[in-house]
Structure formats: C-alpha cells, structure tokens
C-alpha positions as CSV (number, residue, x, y, z in Angstrom):
1,M,58.2,36.0,30.3
2,K,56.0,38.5,32.2
3,Q,57.0,36.9,35.5
4,S,60.7,37.5,34.6
5,I,60.0,41.1,33.7
6,I,58.1,41.7,37.0
7,I,61.0,40.1,39.0
8,V,63.5,42.4,37.3
9,L,61.4,45.5,37.9
10,V,61.0,44.6,41.6
11,F,64.7,44.0,42.0
12,S,65.4,47.3,40.2
13,L,63.1,49.2,42.5
14,L,64.8,47.6,45.6
15,L,68.2,48.7,44.3
16,V,66.9,52.3,43.8
17,G,65.4,52.2,47.3
18,C,68.6,51.0,48.8
19,S,70.5,53.6,46.9
20,S,68.1,56.3,48.0
21,N,68.5,55.2,51.6
22,Q,72.2,55.2,51.4
23,E,72.2,58.7,49.8
24,A,69.9,59.9,52.6
25,E,72.3,58.5,55.2
26,N,75.3,60.1,53.5
27,K,73.5,63.4,53.4
28,V,72.7,63.2,57.1
29,A,76.3,62.3,57.9
30,S,77.5,65.1,55.7
31,T,75.1,67.6,57.3
32,E,76.3,66.5,60.8
33,Q,79.9,66.9,59.8
34,I,79.3,70.4,58.3
35,Q,77.4,71.4,61.5
36,K,80.3,70.1,63.6
37,S,82.8,72.0,61.5
38,K,80.8,75.2,61.7
39,Q,80.5,74.8,65.5
40,E,84.2,74.3,65.9
41,A,84.9,77.3,63.6
42,T,82.5,79.4,65.7
43,G,83.1,77.9,69.2
44,L,81.6,79.4,72.3
45,D,84.9,81.1,73.0
46,L,84.3,83.3,69.9
47,K,80.7,84.3,70.9
48,E,79.9,87.6,72.6
49,I,78.2,88.2,75.9
50,N,75.7,91.1,76.3
51,K,74.8,90.6,80.0
52,E,76.5,90.3,83.3
53,V,77.9,86.8,84.1
54,I,79.6,85.7,87.3
55,I,82.4,83.1,87.2
56,K,83.1,81.3,90.4
57,L,86.7,80.1,90.2
58,W,87.8,77.6,92.8
59,E,91.5,76.9,92.7
60,G,94.2,74.9,94.4
61,V,97.4,76.7,93.3
62,D,100.3,78.0,95.4
63,P,99.3,81.2,97.2
64,K,102.1,83.1,95.5
65,V,100.7,82.1,92.1
66,G,97.2,83.1,93.5
67,K,98.4,86.7,93.8
68,T,99.4,86.7,90.1
69,L,96.0,85.2,89.2
70,D,94.4,88.2,90.8
71,Q,96.4,90.5,88.7
72,L,95.5,88.6,85.5
73,I,91.8,88.5,86.6
74,D,91.8,92.3,86.8
75,K,93.2,92.5,83.3
76,F,90.5,90.0,82.1
77,Q,87.7,91.9,83.7
78,K,88.8,95.2,82.1
79,R,88.7,93.5,78.7
80,Y,85.4,91.8,79.4
81,P,83.5,94.2,81.8
82,N,80.4,92.0,81.7
83,I,82.2,89.1,83.3
84,I,82.9,89.1,87.0
85,V,85.4,86.5,88.4
86,E,85.3,85.5,92.0
87,R,88.3,83.5,93.1
88,T,88.3,81.1,96.1
89,H,91.5,79.2,97.2
90,M,91.4,75.7,98.6
91,E,93.9,72.9,99.2
92,T,93.9,70.2,96.5
93,E,91.9,67.6,98.4
94,E,89.6,70.1,99.9
95,L,88.9,71.5,96.4
96,R,88.0,68.0,95.1
97,Q,85.7,67.2,98.0
98,N,84.0,70.6,98.2
99,T,83.4,70.6,94.4
100,Q,81.8,67.2,94.5
101,T,79.6,68.1,97.6
102,A,78.5,71.4,96.2
103,F,77.6,70.0,92.8
104,M,75.5,67.3,94.3
105,G,73.7,70.0,96.2
106,G,73.1,72.1,93.1
107,G,75.8,74.7,93.8
108,G,79.5,75.0,93.5
109,P,82.0,76.7,91.2
110,T,81.8,77.6,87.5
111,L,85.4,76.5,87.0
112,T,88.0,74.7,89.0
113,L,91.8,75.2,88.5
114,S,93.0,71.9,89.8
115,S,95.3,68.9,89.2
116,F,94.9,66.5,86.4
117,D,93.9,63.9,88.9
118,H,90.5,65.5,89.4
119,I,89.4,64.7,85.9
120,R,88.6,61.1,86.8
121,P,86.2,61.6,89.7
122,F,84.6,64.8,88.1
123,S,83.9,63.0,84.9
124,I,82.4,59.9,86.6
125,M,80.1,62.1,88.6
126,G,79.0,64.2,85.7
127,I,80.6,67.3,87.2
128,A,83.1,68.0,84.4
129,Q,81.7,69.4,81.1
130,P,83.2,67.8,77.9
131,L,84.7,70.7,75.9
132,E,85.6,69.2,72.5
133,D,82.3,70.5,70.9
134,L,82.4,73.9,72.7
135,M,86.0,75.0,71.8
136,S,86.8,76.6,68.5
137,K,89.5,75.2,66.3
138,E,91.4,78.4,66.9
139,M,91.4,77.7,70.7
140,K,92.3,74.0,70.3
141,S,95.3,75.0,68.1
142,M,96.8,77.3,70.8
143,Y,98.4,74.5,72.8
144,I,101.4,72.2,72.7
145,E,100.7,68.8,71.3
146,N,100.4,66.9,74.6
147,A,98.4,69.5,76.5
148,L,94.7,68.7,75.8
149,P,95.3,64.9,75.8
150,S,96.6,65.3,79.4
151,M,93.1,66.3,80.5
152,S,91.2,64.0,78.3
153,L,89.5,60.7,79.2
154,N,87.5,58.2,77.2
155,G,87.5,60.3,74.1
156,H,86.4,63.6,75.8
157,I,88.4,66.8,76.6
158,Y,87.5,67.5,80.2
159,G,89.9,70.3,80.9
160,V,92.5,72.8,79.5
161,P,95.9,72.7,81.1
162,D,97.5,75.9,82.2
163,T,100.9,74.4,83.2
164,M,102.6,71.1,82.8
165,G,105.7,69.6,84.2
166,N,106.8,67.8,87.4
167,H,108.9,65.6,85.2
168,L,112.4,64.1,85.2
169,T,115.2,65.1,83.0
170,L,119.0,64.8,82.8
171,L,121.2,67.1,84.8
172,Y,125.0,67.2,84.7
173,N,127.8,69.0,86.5
174,K,130.0,70.9,83.9
175,K,132.9,70.8,86.4
176,L,133.0,67.0,85.8
177,V,131.7,66.6,82.2
178,D,131.3,69.2,79.5
179,K,128.3,67.9,77.5
180,A,125.2,65.8,77.5
181,P,125.1,62.6,75.5
182,E,122.6,62.0,72.7
183,T,122.2,58.2,73.3
184,W,122.2,56.0,76.4
185,E,125.1,54.0,74.9
186,E,127.1,57.2,74.8
187,L,126.1,58.1,78.3
188,I,127.2,54.7,79.6
189,S,130.5,54.9,77.8
190,M,131.2,58.4,79.3
191,A,129.9,57.4,82.7
192,K,132.3,54.5,82.9
193,G,135.2,56.9,82.6
194,L,133.7,59.1,85.3
195,T,133.2,56.3,87.9
196,K,136.4,56.4,89.9
197,D,138.2,55.4,93.0
198,I,139.9,58.8,93.4
199,D,141.8,58.2,96.7
200,N,142.8,54.6,95.8
201,D,141.2,53.1,98.9
202,G,139.4,50.4,97.0
203,E,136.0,52.2,97.2
204,I,134.3,54.2,94.5
205,D,134.3,57.9,95.3
206,Q,132.7,59.4,92.2
207,Y,130.0,58.0,90.0
208,G,129.1,58.6,86.4
209,L,125.3,58.5,87.0
210,V,123.0,58.7,90.0
211,Y,119.2,58.3,90.2
212,H,116.6,56.6,92.4
213,L,117.3,53.0,91.4
214,T,114.1,51.5,92.9
215,D,111.5,54.2,92.5
216,P,108.9,53.3,89.9
217,S,108.6,57.0,88.9
218,W,112.2,56.9,87.5
219,W,111.8,53.4,86.0
220,V,108.8,54.3,83.9
221,A,110.9,56.8,82.0
222,F,113.1,53.9,80.7
223,H,110.0,51.8,80.1
224,G,108.5,54.5,77.9
225,G,111.7,54.9,76.0
226,F,111.5,51.2,75.0
227,G,107.9,51.9,73.8
228,G,106.1,50.7,76.9
229,W,103.1,52.1,78.6
230,A,101.0,51.1,81.6
231,F,97.6,50.6,79.8
232,D,96.1,49.8,76.4
233,E,93.4,51.9,74.8
234,D,90.7,50.2,77.0
235,N,92.7,51.0,80.2
236,N,93.7,47.4,80.7
237,P,97.1,47.0,82.3
238,I,99.8,45.8,79.8
239,L,103.1,45.2,81.7
240,D,104.0,41.8,80.5
241,T,105.6,43.1,77.3
242,Q,109.0,43.2,75.6
243,A,109.3,46.9,76.6
244,T,109.0,45.9,80.3
245,K,111.7,43.2,79.9
246,D,114.0,45.6,78.1
247,A,113.6,48.4,80.7
248,L,114.2,46.0,83.6
249,Q,117.3,44.6,81.8
250,F,118.6,48.1,81.1
251,V,118.5,49.3,84.7
252,H,119.9,45.9,85.9
253,D,122.8,46.3,83.6
254,L,123.5,49.9,84.7
255,K,124.3,48.5,88.1
256,F,125.6,45.0,87.6
257,E,127.3,45.1,84.2
258,H,128.3,48.7,83.5
259,K,128.7,49.5,87.3
260,I,128.2,53.3,86.8
261,V,125.7,53.8,89.6
262,P,126.1,53.2,93.4
263,E,125.0,49.9,94.9
264,Q,122.0,51.6,96.6
265,V,120.6,55.0,95.8
266,D,117.6,56.9,97.1
267,S,116.6,60.5,96.6
268,H,118.6,61.8,99.6
269,L,121.8,60.0,98.6
270,M,121.7,61.0,95.0
271,D,121.1,64.6,95.9
272,S,124.1,64.6,98.3
273,L,126.4,62.9,95.8
274,F,125.6,65.4,93.1
275,K,125.9,68.4,95.4
276,E,129.2,67.2,96.7
277,G,130.6,66.8,93.2
278,K,130.7,63.1,93.4
279,A,128.3,62.4,90.5
280,A,128.6,63.7,86.9
281,Y,125.1,63.0,85.8
282,I,121.8,62.8,87.7
283,I,118.3,62.1,86.7
284,D,116.0,64.3,88.8
285,G,112.8,66.3,88.7
286,D,112.1,70.0,88.2
287,W,111.5,70.4,91.9
288,S,115.3,70.0,92.6
289,Y,116.8,72.3,90.0
290,K,116.8,75.6,92.0
291,S,119.0,74.1,94.8
292,Y,121.4,72.6,92.2
293,D,121.6,75.9,90.3
294,E,122.4,77.8,93.4
295,D,125.0,75.4,94.7
296,K,128.6,76.8,94.3
297,D,130.1,73.4,93.7
298,I,127.9,72.7,90.7
299,D,128.1,74.3,87.2
300,L,124.7,73.0,86.1
301,G,123.8,71.7,82.7
302,I,120.4,70.3,81.7
303,A,119.3,68.2,78.7
304,P,116.6,65.7,77.7
305,L,117.0,62.1,78.8
306,P,118.9,60.3,76.0
307,I,117.6,58.2,73.2
308,F,117.7,54.4,73.1
309,Q,119.3,53.0,70.0
310,K,117.2,49.8,70.1
311,S,113.8,51.6,70.0
312,S,115.0,54.9,68.5
313,K,112.9,56.6,71.2
314,Y,113.8,59.0,73.9
315,A,113.3,58.1,77.5
316,Q,109.8,59.2,78.3
317,P,109.0,60.4,81.9
318,M,105.5,60.9,83.0
319,I,104.3,64.5,83.6
320,S,101.5,66.0,85.6
321,G,100.0,69.5,85.9
322,S,97.0,71.6,86.5
323,G,94.2,73.0,84.4
324,Y,90.8,74.5,84.1
325,I,87.7,72.2,84.4
326,M,84.3,73.6,83.4
327,I,81.4,72.4,85.6
328,S,78.5,70.9,83.7
329,E,74.9,72.1,83.7
330,L,75.9,75.7,83.1
331,S,73.8,78.1,80.9
332,E,75.2,79.0,77.5
333,S,76.1,82.5,78.8
334,E,78.1,80.9,81.6
335,Q,79.8,78.5,79.2
336,I,80.8,81.4,76.9
337,A,82.1,83.4,79.8
338,A,84.0,80.4,81.2
339,L,85.6,79.6,77.9
340,K,86.6,83.2,77.3
341,F,88.3,83.2,80.7
342,I,90.1,79.9,80.1
343,K,91.2,81.2,76.7
344,F,92.6,84.4,78.3
345,M,94.4,82.6,81.1
346,T,96.0,80.1,78.7
347,G,96.7,82.8,76.1
348,K,100.0,84.3,75.3
349,E,99.8,87.4,77.6
350,A,98.8,85.5,80.8
351,Q,101.1,82.5,80.2
352,K,104.1,84.8,79.6
353,V,103.4,86.4,83.0
354,L,103.2,83.0,84.8
355,V,106.6,82.0,83.2
356,E,108.3,85.3,84.1
357,K,107.1,85.4,87.7
358,H,106.9,81.7,88.7
359,K,109.0,79.7,86.1
360,L,106.0,77.6,85.3
361,L,106.1,75.7,82.0
362,P,103.3,77.0,79.8
363,T,100.9,75.1,77.6
364,N,100.5,77.8,75.0
365,K,102.9,76.8,72.3
366,S,103.7,80.4,71.2
367,I,105.5,81.0,74.5
368,Y,108.2,78.5,73.7
369,N,109.5,80.7,70.9
370,L,110.1,83.6,73.3
371,P,113.5,84.5,74.9
372,I,112.1,84.0,78.4
373,I,112.3,80.2,77.7
374,R,114.9,80.0,74.9
375,E,117.5,82.0,76.9
376,D,116.8,80.4,80.3
377,Q,118.9,77.2,80.6
378,I,116.6,75.5,83.0
379,L,113.3,76.4,81.3
380,S,114.6,75.5,77.9
381,G,116.0,72.2,79.1
382,L,112.7,71.4,80.8
383,A,110.8,72.4,77.6
384,K,112.9,70.0,75.5
385,Q,112.2,67.2,77.9
386,L,108.5,68.1,78.0
387,R,108.2,67.2,74.3
388,N,109.4,63.7,75.1
389,S,107.1,63.2,78.0
390,K,103.6,61.8,78.5
391,A,100.9,62.6,81.0
392,M,100.4,60.2,83.8
393,P,97.2,58.2,83.4
394,I,94.4,59.8,85.3
395,I,92.6,56.6,86.3
396,P,92.6,54.9,89.8
397,E,94.1,51.7,88.4
398,M,97.4,53.6,88.1
399,K,98.0,53.0,91.8
400,A,97.9,49.3,91.2
401,V,100.5,49.8,88.5
402,W,102.9,51.6,90.9
403,D,102.3,48.9,93.5
404,A,103.1,46.2,90.9
405,I,106.3,47.8,89.6
406,A,107.8,48.5,93.0
407,P,108.5,45.0,94.4
408,V,109.6,43.6,91.1
409,L,112.0,46.5,90.5
410,E,113.4,46.2,94.0
411,S,114.1,42.4,93.4
412,V,115.7,43.0,90.1
413,M,118.0,45.8,91.5
414,A,118.9,43.6,94.4
415,G,120.0,40.9,92.0
416,D,117.4,38.5,93.3
417,L,115.2,38.3,90.1
418,N,116.1,37.7,86.5
419,P,114.9,40.8,84.6
420,A,113.3,38.6,81.9
421,K,110.9,37.1,84.5
422,G,109.9,40.5,86.0
423,A,107.4,41.5,83.4
424,A,105.1,38.5,84.0
425,Q,105.3,39.1,87.7
426,M,104.3,42.7,87.3
427,Q,101.3,41.7,85.2
428,E,100.2,39.1,87.7
429,I,100.4,41.6,90.6
430,V,98.6,44.4,88.9
431,E,95.8,42.2,87.7
432,K,95.3,40.8,91.2
433,K,95.3,44.3,92.7
434,I,92.8,45.7,90.2
435,S,90.5,42.7,90.6
436,K,90.3,43.3,94.3
437,T,88.9,46.8,93.7
438,K,86.1,45.6,91.5
C-alpha cells in the first residue's frame, strides 16, 4: 500500500514538474513575442538621432533620376539636419563589385540603391543587413503587397524597393479594336476576326495578336497564369508540372489551332507590325510604351493581360526593380539614420516626385490613389498589371531555368515537339544545368 502511495506521489510530482517546465517555456515564448511586437511598434525608423551621422549612398540609377535624388536628398537633410547624405553614382555591375570589395576591406557604403539582383550576392557575403526586425509595423505597411517580398530571400527582408516594373502587359490599337478582353478565350475570339488577308493575295496582312513567340520572358507570363512557378519553397526547380504543360499547349494553339499570330515573331517584327497598324493586340513591356504612344498611326490602349478560365488566374509576368539595401555591421545610430532615409525616399512625398518627373511606378501604396496615376492611361494600366505580377527569383539558378525553357519553347512553336512532352524535357535540362554548377 505504501509503495503504491509513493509511486502515485512521485508520478504527481513529475506531472507538476513537466507542467511547470511547459509554463516556463510558454512564458519565455510569450515574452519573446511581446518584445518582438514592441520592437516592431517602435522600430529604428521611429527613433531619434541626437548626433551627426553620415550616410554614404552608392546608387546605380539613371543619371536623370540621380538629379532628382539630389533634390530629394536636400529636402531630407533639411528635415533631419543631423544626417548628411553623400551620393555616389556607379553603373550596375560596378556598384556590385565595388560594394563587395569595399565591404571585405572594412569600408564601403551605408546604403546601396541597386537592382533586386544584388540581394543574392550581398546576402551570401553577409553584406546586406536583414531588416525585418529593424523596421516598424508602420513602415512595413507603407508598401504595395508584392514590394517587400521582391527583396526578400530565405525568410529575410534584405531591401526596400523604391520602384518596380519592367513587366509585360496588353496593349491594343483603338483604331482596330475598341476594348480589351477580360479572358483569353474572349481575346482569341476577337483576334480571329482581326486576323485578315486584306488585299486578297492569299497572305495574312493583319494579325489579331503579336508577341515574341519564343522568348521565355513572354512565356512565363502564361505559365504563371496557369498557376506555375519556377521554384518550390526550397528553391528547387519545378517545371515538370501540369501548369507547364498547359502553358505550352496554350501558346502552341495560338499559332497552330487559332492562327491569330504570325508564323514567326521576334521583338523587331512585332514592334513593326503594331506600329504599321497590322496588329490589333500586342504583348510588350513598359520600355516600349512611349514610342507607341507617340506614334500617329496608333491610338493606344493598355490593359492587364487577361484571365484564364481554366485556372481563374490572370497571366502573371515577372517584374524587377530597384531598392535600398542597408549594409551590415553598422552602428545603431547609422541604422536609425539609414532607415529614416529609406522611409523618406519611399514615402508619399518623394515617391510622388519620382512618378511625376520620371513615370516610375512607386512602391508606396498611397500613391496609387492619386490622380497622377489614376488619370494617366499608361501608368494606371501598368499599375493594374503590377498587381498581377510577381518578382523574378533573385537566385543564380534562374539562369538555368531560362536556358531550359528556351529550347523546349522553340521546338514546340516550330511544331517539332508535342507540348505535353515539353515539361519533362524542361525539368531534365534545368536539373542537369544546375547540377553542373554545384
């Protein structure tokens, strides 16, 4: 009997001990969460600076934009007289190399304003400072939904974008067609009626749609619209999927079944056909819009790429851009100054100026409600497409993906490869190319 009582008491004490340990662990976790919430609520961008701090900004922007940066820097320094900003311009590759070399030597910039591509090498070398625990919730909430993820890698925010774009969208000539379709099925139907042999010589003179048939940058927009993506969460390539098969079949059918695109189209030909009034719709990037808008033979319309009925998703082109990267190993004062500068340059006032002067798509979400975008046909069209776009992966394996897509896409569009077999071939090629780099 005594032995049974002793066993029960011991077991009870063990349960109490386990319960106490669990409660202690819960308290620690709760304390850590509270501390993290407090830190986010009072991020470094909200702290004050009481001494002089110098920010060395190395940037790779267009020289015209650089002049505007100087004007904005002057405004920033008047608001924060203790912070001095020294701007140095470099070309994109020079900026990357010089930042890496200077950091290894114990010097270099405080901030870089550079392309998204720099995130990968800077994070690997420990140059880029993770920002997720330094930024306040207020600052994080300033941006459009796909902004911060565009400069994030492996769970860390390594930069804050100031502009995003360089993406494809749908353009149309209102002299040939009066509206943009909502779905691809509607576009195909309309395009069939717009593909014509006008002079009755047996040759097609006008096409419903033109785009670069064999360029992977165009094809990935269709791939994304069917729910595809180049990599999984662990950055493993995933091209042998139903989405890949659907996207290959779709582009194949545009040419061979629906016959609404020319036999062969590259960037030069599609540009010429659209400018000559021989194409109703064109899929092209924001780099081309100015020339189309100024062409007397084009009454330009712009709209998001349509939705696929099968997936209920819009075509999803990839986007790129530039942003601010904070260098690691800074003092707290330097970090505070750097974040205040980033916050100012991506704030409403500065972003409005960049839109007005340079037609750059902003990352601050408040700007999209202003007339400068809403009442500008091109900017509003680009903005709508931006919501249905996704940042290009900023990892070196992406080159292997492009190299895998290109030959398969060319074979499909030449009629030499069954689209259903293309996905497996892409996967085989990308895996071989990546394995050679390891």
